[in-house]
C-alpha positions in Angstrom: 13.9 51.5 26.4 16.9 48.7 26.7 15.0 46.2 26.3 12.4 47.7 23.6 16.0 47.6 21.7 17.3 44.4 22.7 13.6 42.7 21.5 13.9 44.5 18.3 17.6 43.1 17.9 16.1 39.6 18.6 12.9 40.2 16.7 15.0 41.3 13.7 17.6 38.6 14.1 15.1 35.8 14.0 13.4 37.0 10.7 16.4 37.3 9.1 17.6 33.5 10.7 13.8 32.5 9.2 14.5 34.1 5.8 18.0 32.7 5.7 16.8 29.0 6.3 13.8 29.3 3.9 16.4 30.9 1.4 18.7 27.8 2.3 15.4 25.3 1.7 14.6 26.9 -2.3 18.1 26.7 -2.7 18.5 23.1 -1.8 15.3 22.5 -3.9 16.1 23.7 -7.1 19.6 22.5 -6.9 18.0 18.5 -6.3 15.9 19.3 -9.2 18.9 20.6 -11.4 20.9 18.0 -10.5 17.9 15.1 -11.2 17.5 16.6 -14.7 21.3 16.7 -15.4 21.6 13.0 -14.0 18.4 11.7 -16.4 20.4 13.5 -19.1 23.7 12.2 -18.4 22.3 8.4 -17.5 24.3 6.2 -20.3 23.3 2.8 -20.7 26.5 0.4 -21.2 25.9 -1.7 -24.0 25.5 -6.0 -23.1 24.7 -4.4 -19.2 23.0 -6.3 -16.6 19.9 -4.5 -15.5 19.6 -4.5 -11.8 16.3 -4.7 -10.3 16.6 -4.3 -6.1 13.8 -2.5 -4.7 14.1 -1.5 -1.3 11.0 -0.7 1.1 7.6 -0.9 -0.4 6.7 -1.2 -4.2 4.4 1.9 -4.2 0.8 2.6 -6.4 1.9 6.7 -6.0 4.7 8.8 -6.2 5.6 9.7 -2.3 5.6 13.3 -1.2 8.9 14.6 -1.1 10.4 15.4 2.2 13.1 18.0 2.1 14.8 17.9 5.9 15.1 13.6 5.4 16.9 14.6 1.7 18.9 17.3 3.8 19.7 15.1 6.7 21.0 12.0 4.4 23.2 14.7 2.4 24.7 15.5 6.2 25.2 12.1 6.6 26.5 11.4 3.6 23.6 8.3 3.0 21.4 8.0 0.0 17.5 7.3 1.3 15.8 4.6 -0.3 14.2 5.1 -3.3 10.4 3.3 -4.0 9.6 2.3 -7.2 6.1 2.5 -8.5 4.7 -0.5 -9.5 4.1 0.4 -13.1 7.2 2.2 -13.1 8.8 -1.6 -12.5 6.2 -3.7 -15.1 6.9 -0.6 -18.1 10.8 -0.6 -17.3 10.9 -4.4 -17.3 9.0 -4.5 -20.9 11.2 -2.0 -22.5 14.4 -3.5 -21.4 12.9 -6.9 -23.2 13.2 -4.8 -26.0 16.1 -2.9 -25.2 19.3 -4.3 -27.1 22.0 -2.8 -24.8 20.3 -4.7 -21.8 21.3 -8.5 -21.9 20.2 -10.2 -18.5 18.1 -8.7 -15.6 19.8 -9.4 -12.0 16.6 -9.7 -9.8 18.0 -8.6 -6.1 14.9 -8.4 -3.6 17.1 -8.0 -0.1 15.9 -4.7 0.6 12.0 -5.5 -0.3 10.1 -4.9 2.8 6.7 -4.8 1.8 4.4 -5.5 -1.2 0.7 -6.7 -2.2 1.0 -10.0 -3.5 -1.1 -8.9 -6.8 1.8 -6.4 -7.5 4.1 -9.1 -7.5 2.3 -11.2 -9.7 2.3 -7.9 -11.9 5.8 -7.7 -12.0 6.6 -11.5 -12.4 3.7 -11.4 -15.2 6.2 -8.5 -16.5 9.5 -10.9 -15.7 7.7 -13.6 -18.1 7.7 -11.1 -21.2 11.3 -10.4 -20.5 12.6 -14.0 -20.5 10.0 -14.7 -23.7 12.6 -11.9 -25.5 15.6 -14.8 -25.2 16.8 -13.0 -22.3 18.1 -14.5 -19.0 17.3 -13.9 -15.1 18.8 -14.4 -12.3 18.1 -13.5 -9.1 20.3 -13.5 -6.4 20.5 -13.1 -2.2 21.6 -14.2 1.0 18.1 -15.3 2.4 14.8 -15.1 1.1 11.8 -13.9 3.1 8.3 -15.7 0.9 7.7 -12.3 -0.5 10.7 -12.1 -1.5 11.1 -15.6 -2.6 7.9 -15.1 -4.5 9.2 -12.5 -6.7 12.9 -14.6 -7.6 10.9 -17.7 -8.5 9.9 -16.2 -12.0 13.7 -16.0 -13.2 15.5 -19.0 -14.9 18.0 -18.8 -12.0 17.9 -18.7 -8.1 21.3 -18.5 -6.3 21.4 -18.2 -2.2 24.5 -17.8 -0.2 25.4 -20.9 1.3 24.5 -19.2 4.9 21.0 -18.2 3.9 17.5 -19.8 3.9 14.1 -19.6 2.0 11.7 -18.6 4.6 8.3 -20.3 3.2 5.8 -20.3 6.6 2.6 -19.9 5.2 0.2 -16.7 5.3 -1.5 -16.1 8.2 -3.5 -13.1 10.1 -2.3 -12.1 13.3 -3.8 -8.9 15.2 -3.4 -7.4 18.7 -6.7 -7.9 21.1 -7.1 -5.2 23.3 -9.7 -6.2 25.7 -8.1 -6.6 28.9 -6.0 -3.7 28.5 -9.0 -1.6 28.3 -10.6 -3.0 31.0 -7.8 -2.6 33.7 -7.6 0.8 32.4 -11.7 0.8 32.6 -12.0 2.5 29.2 -15.9 1.6 27.8 -15.7 1.3 24.6 -19.1 1.1 22.9 -19.9 -0.9 20.1 -22.2 -0.6 17.1 -21.8 -2.7 14.1 -24.2 -4.9 11.8 -22.9 -8.4 10.3 -21.1 -11.5 12.5 -18.1 -11.2 9.9 -17.3 -7.5 10.5 -14.5 -8.5 12.4 -12.5 -4.8 12.8 -13.6 -3.9 16.2 -12.8 -7.5 16.9 -9.6 -6.3 19.2 -11.4 -3.7 21.0 -14.1 -6.6 22.2 -12.3 -9.8 22.9 -9.1 -11.1 23.9 -9.2 -13.8 20.8 -10.7 -13.6 17.2 -14.3 -14.8 17.2 -14.7 -18.2 15.2 -16.9 -16.3 12.4 -13.2 -13.9 11.9 -11.4 -17.5 11.8 -13.9 -19.0 9.2 -13.6 -15.8 6.8 -10.3 -15.6 7.3 -9.8 -19.4 7.1 -11.3 -19.2 3.4 -9.8 -16.2 1.5 -6.2 -17.2 3.3 -6.4 -21.2 1.9 -7.2 -19.8 -1.6 -4.2 -17.1 -2.0 -2.0 -19.6 -0.2 -2.6 -22.5 -2.7 -2.1 -19.5 -6.0 1.0 -18.6 -4.2 2.2 -21.9 -4.1 1.3 -23.0 -7.6 2.8 -19.8 -9.1 6.0 -20.6 -7.6 5.3 -24.8 -8.6 4.7 -23.5 -12.3 8.1 -21.3 -12.6 10.0 -23.3 -10.8 8.8 -26.5 -12.7 8.2 -28.6 -10.0 5.3 -30.6 -8.1 2.9 -27.9 -6.1 3.6 -30.4 -3.4 7.1 -29.4 -3.1 6.8 -26.1 -2.7 3.8 -26.7 0.0 6.0 -29.3 1.8 8.9 -27.0 2.4 6.8 -25.1 4.4 4.5 -27.8 6.4 7.3 -30.1 6.8 9.8 -27.6 7.3 11.3 -29.3 10.9 11.6 -33.1 8.7 13.4 -31.6 5.7 15.8 -29.3 8.2 16.8 -32.9 10.2 17.2 -34.4 6.7 20.0 -32.0 5.8 21.5 -32.2 9.2 20.1 -28.5 10.1 21.6 -26.9 6.7 18.8 -24.2 5.6 20.3 -24.0 2.4 21.3 -26.8 1.4 17.3 -28.0 2.7 16.2 -25.1 -0.1 18.5 -27.1 -2.8 17.1 -30.4 -2.0 13.2 -29.2 -2.3 14.5 -27.1 -5.8 13.6 -24.1 -4.8 17.2 -22.9 -5.6 18.9 -24.2 -8.5 22.8 -23.3 -6.5 24.6 -21.7 -3.5 26.8 -19.2 -4.0 29.0 -16.4 -1.9 28.7 -12.7 -2.8 32.3 -13.0 -4.8 31.1 -16.2 -6.5 28.3 -14.4 -7.3 30.2 -11.6 -8.9 32.6 -13.8 -11.0 29.8 -15.9 -12.7 27.8 -12.0 -13.6 31.1 -10.6 -14.8 31.0 -14.0 -17.2 27.8 -13.3 -18.7 28.3 -9.5 -18.9 31.9 -8.3 -18.6 33.6 -6.2 -15.6 32.2 -3.0 -14.5 34.8 -0.2 -15.1 33.6 0.5 -11.3 35.5 -2.1 -8.7 32.8 -1.8 -6.8 30.3 -2.8 -8.8 32.1 -5.9 -10.1 30.2 -6.5 -13.2 29.0 -4.5 -16.4 25.2 -2.8 -14.7 22.6 -0.3 -14.7 20.3 0.3 -11.4 16.7 0.0 -12.1 16.2 3.4 -10.6 18.7 5.1 -13.1 17.4 2.8 -16.4 14.0 4.5 -15.6 15.5 7.9 -15.6 17.2 6.8 -18.9 13.9 5.7 -20.4 9.8 7.0 -20.9 7.8 4.7 -18.3 3.8 4.8 -18.5 1.8 7.0 -17.9 4.5 9.3 -16.5 4.0 12.2 -19.1 1.4 14.4 -18.0 -0.1 14.9 -21.4 -1.1 18.8 -20.8 -3.8 20.2 -23.4 -4.0 16.6 -25.0 -7.3 14.1 -25.0 -6.4 11.6 -22.2 -7.3 8.8 -19.5 -6.2 9.9 -16.3 -5.1 7.7 -13.6 -6.0 8.6 -10.0 -4.2 6.4 -7.4 -6.1 6.2 -3.8 -4.0 4.7 -1.1 -4.7 4.5 2.5 -7.4 4.7 5.2 -10.6 6.7 3.7 -11.3 10.0 6.4 -13.5 12.8 6.0 -11.7 15.7 5.3 -8.2 16.3 3.8 -7.0 13.8 6.2 -3.2 13.2 6.0 -0.6 11.8 3.8 -0.9 8.4 3.0 -5.0 8.6 3.6 -7.7 9.3 1.1 -9.3 12.7 2.6 -12.9 12.9 1.0 -12.2 16.6 0.6 -8.9 16.7 -1.0 -9.6 13.5 -3.4 -13.0 15.1 -4.3 -10.7 18.4 -5.4 -9.2 16.1 -7.5 -12.5 14.9 -9.0 -13.6 18.0 -10.1 -10.9 18.7 -11.4 -10.8 15.8 -13.6 -14.5 16.3 -14.5 -14.0 20.4 -15.5 -11.2 19.7 -17.8 -12.4 19.1 -20.8 -9.6 17.1 -21.9 -10.0 13.9 -19.6 -12.3 11.2 -21.2 -12.4 9.1 -18.8 -10.8 8.2 -15.4 -9.3 5.0 -13.5 -9.0 4.5 -10.1 -6.7 2.5 -8.8 -7.8 1.7 -5.2 -5.6 0.3 -2.1 -7.3 1.0 0.9 -9.4 -0.9 3.6 -11.7 1.6 3.5 -12.5 3.7 6.9 -15.2 6.4 7.1 -18.7 5.8 5.2 -19.5 9.5 5.3 -16.3 10.1 3.6 -16.9 6.8 1.3 -20.3 8.1 0.4 -18.8 11.6 -0.5 -16.4 10.4 -2.7 -18.9 7.7 -4.5 -21.0 11.1 -5.1 -18.5 13.1 -6.9 -17.3 9.5 -8.7 -21.0 9.6 -9.9 -21.2 13.2 -11.0 -17.8 12.4 -13.5 -20.1 9.7 -15.0 -22.9 12.0 -15.3 -20.7 14.0 -16.9 -20.2 11.7 -19.8 -16.8 10.4 -18.6 -16.2 6.8 -17.9 -15.0 5.4 -14.7 -13.2 2.5 -14.3 -11.7 0.9 -10.9 -8.8 -1.4 -10.7 -8.2 -3.2 -7.5 -5.0 -3.0 -5.7 -4.2 -5.6 -3.0 -7.0 -4.3 -1.0 -10.5 -2.5 -2.1 -12.7 -3.6 0.5 -15.3 -1.9 2.9 -15.4 1.7 2.3 -12.9 1.1 -0.7 -15.7 -0.9 -2.1 -18.3 1.5 -1.2 -16.9 3.9 -3.6 -15.9 1.1 -6.4 -19.5 0.3 -6.7 -20.0 3.7 -8.9 -17.9 2.7 -11.5 -18.9 1.5 -15.0 -16.6 -1.4 -14.7 -14.1 -3.0 -12.0 -11.0 -4.8 -12.4 -9.6 -7.1 -9.9 -6.4 -8.9 -9.4 -7.6 -12.6 -8.3 -5.1 -11.7 -5.3 -7.1 -8.2 -4.0 -9.2 -8.6 -0.7 -12.5 -6.9 -1.2 -15.9 -6.9 -0.2 -16.3 -6.6 3.7 -19.5 -5.0 3.3 -20.2 -3.9 6.6 -20.3 -0.9 8.8 -19.9 -0.4 12.3 -19.3 3.0 14.8 -17.1 3.2 18.0 -17.2 5.6 20.7 -15.1 5.4 24.0 -15.8 6.8 27.0 -13.9 7.3 30.0 -16.1 8.0 33.3 -14.8 4.5 34.6 -10.9 5.7 33.7 -11.8 8.8 36.1 -13.8 7.5 38.8 -10.7 5.3 39.5 -8.2 8.4 39.7 -11.3 10.3 42.2 -12.3 12.5 39.1 -16.6 12.6 38.1 -18.7 14.3 36.0 -21.8 15.8 36.3 -23.8 18.4 35.0 -27.2 19.3 33.6 -29.0 20.0 30.4 -32.2 20.5 28.6 -32.1 16.9 26.9 -30.5 13.6 27.7 -28.9 13.9 25.2 -27.4 17.0 26.2 -24.1 15.7 27.0 -24.2 12.6 24.9 -21.2 13.8 22.7 -18.6 14.4 26.3 -16.2 11.3 26.6 -16.3 12.1 30.0 -20.0 10.7 30.9 -21.6 7.9 30.3 -23.3 6.8 27.3 -26.8 7.6 27.3 -29.2 4.6 26.5 -31.2 6.0 24.5 -28.4 7.2 22.3 -27.3 3.8 22.3 -30.3 2.7 20.6 -30.4 5.6 18.3 -26.8 5.0 17.0 -27.6 1.0 16.4 -30.4 2.0 14.4 -28.1 4.4 12.5 -25.7 2.1 12.1 -28.4 -0.7 10.7 -29.7 1.8 8.4 -26.3 3.0 6.8 -25.9 -1.0 6.6 -28.7 -1.1 4.5 -27.4 2.0 2.2 -24.6 -0.2 1.6 -26.3 -3.1 0.3 -28.6 -1.0 -1.9 -25.4 1.2 -3.4 -24.1 -2.5 -4.2 -27.3 -4.1 -5.9 -27.7 -0.7 -7.7 -23.9 -0.1 -8.7 -23.7 -4.1 -9.5 -26.9 -4.8 -10.5 -27.9 -7.3 -8.4 -30.7 -8.5 -6.4 -30.4 -7.0 -3.0 -31.1 -10.9 -1.4 -28.0 -11.9 -3.7 -26.1 -9.1 -2.0 -26.9 -10.0 1.8 -25.7 -13.6 0.9 -22.3 -12.6 0.4 -22.7 -9.5 2.5 -22.4 -9.2 6.6 -18.5 -8.4 6.5 -17.3 -11.5 4.6 -13.8 -10.5 2.9 -13.5 -12.1 -0.6 -10.4 -12.9 -2.9 -10.3 -11.1 -6.0 -10.9 -14.3 -7.9 -14.2 -15.1 -5.7 -15.4 -11.4 -5.6 -15.7 -11.8 -9.6 -17.6 -15.4 -9.6 -19.7 -13.7 -7.5 -19.9 -10.5 -9.3 -18.4 -8.1 -7.1 -16.0 -7.6 -10.2 -16.8 -7.4 -14.3 -13.4 -8.7 -14.8 -9.6 -10.3 -13.1 -7.0 -7.7 -14.7 -4.5 -5.5 -13.9 -3.8 -1.6 -13.9 -3.1 -1.9 -17.9 -6.2 -3.9 -18.5 -8.2 -1.2 -16.5 -6.5 1.5 -18.2 -7.0 -0.3 -21.9 -10.8 -0.6 -21.0 -11.3 2.7 -20.4 -9.6 4.1 -23.3 -11.2 1.7 -25.7 -15.0 3.3 -23.8 -13.4 6.8 -25.4 -12.0 5.7 -28.3 -8.2 6.9 -27.2 -5.4 4.6 -27.4 -4.0 2.9 -24.3 -1.0 4.9 -24.6 -3.2 8.2 -24.2 -3.1 8.0 -19.9 -1.4 9.5 -17.7 -1.1 9.8 -13.2 -3.0 12.7 -12.0 -0.3 14.8 -10.6 -0.4 16.2 -7.5 -0.2 19.8 -6.5 3.0 20.2 -3.9 3.7 23.3 -2.1 7.2 23.4 -1.1 6.9 25.2 2.3 4.4 23.6 3.2 5.9 20.2 2.8 9.2 20.9 4.4 7.1 22.2 7.4 5.7 19.1 7.8 8.8 17.3 7.2 10.5 18.9 10.7 9.1 16.1 12.5 10.2 13.2 10.3 13.6 14.7 10.5 13.9 15.1 14.3 12.4 11.7 14.4 15.2 10.3 11.9 18.1 11.7 14.0 17.1 9.9 17.2 15.6 6.8 16.0 17.0 5.8 12.7 20.7 4.7 13.5 19.8 2.4 16.8 18.2 -1.0 15.0 16.4 -1.5 18.3 15.0 1.9 18.4 13.5 1.5 14.7 12.5 -1.9 15.4 10.4 -0.6 18.4 8.9 1.9 16.3 8.1 -0.5 13.5 5.7 -2.2 16.0 4.3 0.8 17.2 3.6 2.1 14.1 1.8 -1.7 13.2 -0.5 -1.1 16.4 -1.2 2.3 15.7 -2.2 1.9 12.3 -4.6 -0.8 13.2 -7.2 2.0 14.4 -5.6 5.2 13.6 -8.7 6.1 11.2 -10.5 6.7 14.3 -8.5 9.5 15.1 -10.0 11.3 12.4 -13.6 11.6 12.9 -16.8 10.5 10.5 -19.5 13.3 11.2 -21.9 10.4 11.4 -19.4 8.1 13.5 -20.0 5.4 11.3 -17.1 3.1 9.6 -16.7 0.8 6.9 -13.4 -0.3 7.5 -11.8 -3.9 6.7 -8.8 -4.5 9.6 -6.4 -6.9 6.8 -3.0 -6.3 6.5 -2.0 -8.8 3.9 0.9 -7.1 2.7 2.7 -7.5 6.1 2.6 -11.5 5.8 4.5 -11.4 3.0 7.6 -10.6 4.3 
C-alpha cells in the first residue's frame, strides 16, 4: 500500500512538473511574440543614419523553424542568437532604403556571413547597385574577407580592410570525402547501380579519388563560374579582370612584393580602397553620419534586421482572402514521406501543393527550388502534384536558386516556365541505386546469417546477407528504366527531341547560363523575375504575391528542439568541438538523403556543395 501511494505521488508530481514546463514554454512563446510586436511598433529609423547590413550565418530562401529551446538557452546565457536573413528580405529592404530619405548610406559588414550561393550574392549585389544609383554611398568594412564575403563587398563604392587583415581569393573547387578504402577495411559491400558516366554522386563510395569524367564535368562549370565571379568583381571595382585573377593565381609573388603584408597586397592589387583600424573606421563613419546616441555604436546607424521590422518587405504579407501568386520555397534534399527540417518531404510538400490547388484565391504558383535532388520516387510524386496544379488552370513557374539539379530538375520539368540564375547549377540528368550489405563485416566478427525462403529473392531485402545475382540484374534494369523515364520527362516537359536530351544528360552538371543555351531553362533571372512572369500569366500585379506560410505546432517544435539545445550546451562554447561538429555535419550531409529510403531504392541526386566553396 505504501509503495502504491509513493508511486501515485511520483506520478502526480511528474504530471505537475510537465504541466509547469509546458505552461512556462507557452508563456515564453507568448512573451516573445508580444515583445516582437512591441519592437516592430517601437523601431525608429534615425534621420541621416547608416543602414548596416551584417548578415550572420547563412542567407536563407525560407524562414527557419522556431527553436524555442535554443531561444530559452540564449536568454539564460544572455547571448543573442544569429538571425539569418532571407534573400528576398535583403533585396527588398535595400530597394526600400534606396528611396528612404532617412537612410544616408549603406555599410556592409560581411564578417559573420558563412554560407550563401553565388546567385544569392549576385541578386543582393544588383540591389546594392540600385541603392548606389539613388546617389547614396555604400561602404564595406571588415577585418578580413573570405572570397564570398569579398564578392558581396565588391559592389560597394569603398572597401576598407584592417591593416592586419587579408582578402582571401583562392579560386573555386569541388572536394569530397572518398570512402572506398574505409569501406574495404570495414568489409562493407556497397552495391551500386547507375546510368551515366558523369553521374558522380556515388563515386565517394566506389573510389579513392575523383574520376576523370567527374573532373572533366566539374572543370567546365567551375571555370565558367570562376570567370563570371572575377569579371563581376573587376567590373564593380573598375579594374581589369586580370588583376582579380592574378590576386589568386600569383599569390606567392604578390605577397613577396608586399614583403609578406597581406593587407598591403590587397591594396596594391586595388582590391580595397584603404586600410583602417576599427577606431579609424568609426571616426570616418561618424564624419559621414554623425555620432550615435549609444556609445558602443560610434556612428548614427540602424541594424538591417531592425530596419526590416520598420518597413514592409516584398512577399511577406499573407494576402489571405485575396487573389495572389503563391511562392513556395523548396530547399534541401528530396526525400520520400514527410522528411526532417531542411529537407523536401514528398508527403508534406504535396499537402501544401494540394492546398494551393484548392485555394481559389491562388491564381499561380512560383516554386523557388534550391536542391541537389534525392529520392527519384519522391521527385516523381511531387512532379505529379505539380501537373495537377497546372491541370487546375494554375500556371507554375520555377525559380532556380543556387542548385536545382537531378531530382530537383525532374520536378522543374513540369513547370510552365523555368528561370535560372547564370550561377545556378542544374541538369545532372541521371539516376542511381545504392544498397549496402554487411555480410563480410559480420563474418570478421564470426557472425553469419543463414536461412531459407520460398524464392531466391526472399532474403534480398536483408543487409546481413549477400545480394542475389538475380536481384542485382533486376535492380540494374530498374535503374535503366528510371533513366529512360527521366529522359522522357525532360523531353516532354521541355519540348525537346529525346536524342538532344541524351546528348546533355548522363549526369552532366550545367551552370545556369549553359542550361539556358541548351534549352533546359527558359530565361535567366531572379525570383523577382519569376514572380513577375507568373503574375503576368494571370493578369495580376507582381505586388500581389506572397510566401506560403508554414503551419507550426509549438509543442512539437519544443520537443524537437530539446536535442539541439542539449547539443548546444556541450558544443557551442568550445570552438574546437564546434568545428569538429561542422566537419562531421558536412561529412554526413554527403549521403544523409540515403537514410530516408526511396521505395524503389533509386536516387537522382547531385553531390556538389558549391555554396561551401565561397567561404
